[in-house]
N, C-alpha and C positions, 0 to 999 in steps of 0.2 A: 515497840513500845508505843501505846495508844496515849494520848493526853486526854485530859477533861474537854478540850477544844474539840478534838477527833470526835468525841462520843456526842456532844453537842450538835456537830456538825453532821452525824449521821454517819460518819466514816466507819465506825465501829458500833454495834450494839451493846446493850447494859451488860450482858454475860462476858463479852470480850473484855471490856472497859475493867469489868471489878474483878474478873478471874485472872489478872495479871498480876494482882494484890496477892491471891494465893498460894500460898507456900506450904511443905510438908508440916512445916509448925503449926500452921493455922488449922490446916485438917486435923491435927494430932490433938489440938486443944478440943475442938468440935467434939472428937470421937470421945474425949475423956470427960466432957460435961454432960449435964441431965439434958441438954438440948438434944443431945445425940436420938435419944431414944423417940423422941418426939417427931424427929426428922424421919426415922426409919418408919415410923408408924403415919407418917403423914398421907392422906389422899392426894394430895395436889403435890406431886415432887418436882413440878418447875417452877413454882412461884412461891409455894408453903404458905397459901394465903390461910390455909386451916391454923396455922400455928400461930398463937397468941404472939404480940410483940414482944412482950418480956422475956419470953424464950432467947429472942434474940439480943435483946439489951443484956442478958444474964453474960453474955461472952464478949461483948464488945471491947470491955475494956482489955481483957487479955491479949483480943486482935490487934489493938492499937499498939501495946506493947511490942507486940511481935513485929509488926510491921514498921511502925516509926512514923512520926510526924515527914521526916524528908521524902519517904516514898510518895505522898501525897503531892508535896510542892515540887518535886521532880516534873510531875504529869500537869502542872497548872492547876492542881486541886488544893482543896484543904480538908482537914477533919470535920466530918459531922457525925452524928449518930445515924444518919440515914443512909451515909455513904458505906461507913462501918456493917450495917445490917446487911446492906447491898452484898458486900465481900464475904460476910458470913453465909448469905444465901447462895453465892456463887461456889463457896467450898462445900455447902451441904449438897449441891448439883454434882459435882465430882465424886464425892462419897457415895451418893446414890447409884451414879453411873458405874462404880467399882463394883457395886454388890451383886 
């Protein structure tokens, strides 16, 4: 398990850190959301910069419910909208890799 300190110290990259929060349930939530079609149509399938932020904001509440605040605390982190979007993007990369 990587901690937030590991991430900020460069012991893991962004995808490695945020991917550890991605579960099958998180992927399922994204697949069932309207954001899914935008992910699949995105030109930038690494960072998804061509998707509007509201597409990610739309699903972050569901992601937080699935992950819970404790998962962040265990890693020396705290819940933020930015962190939840990073988790959503990590999940989206996993989805795209499987297609």
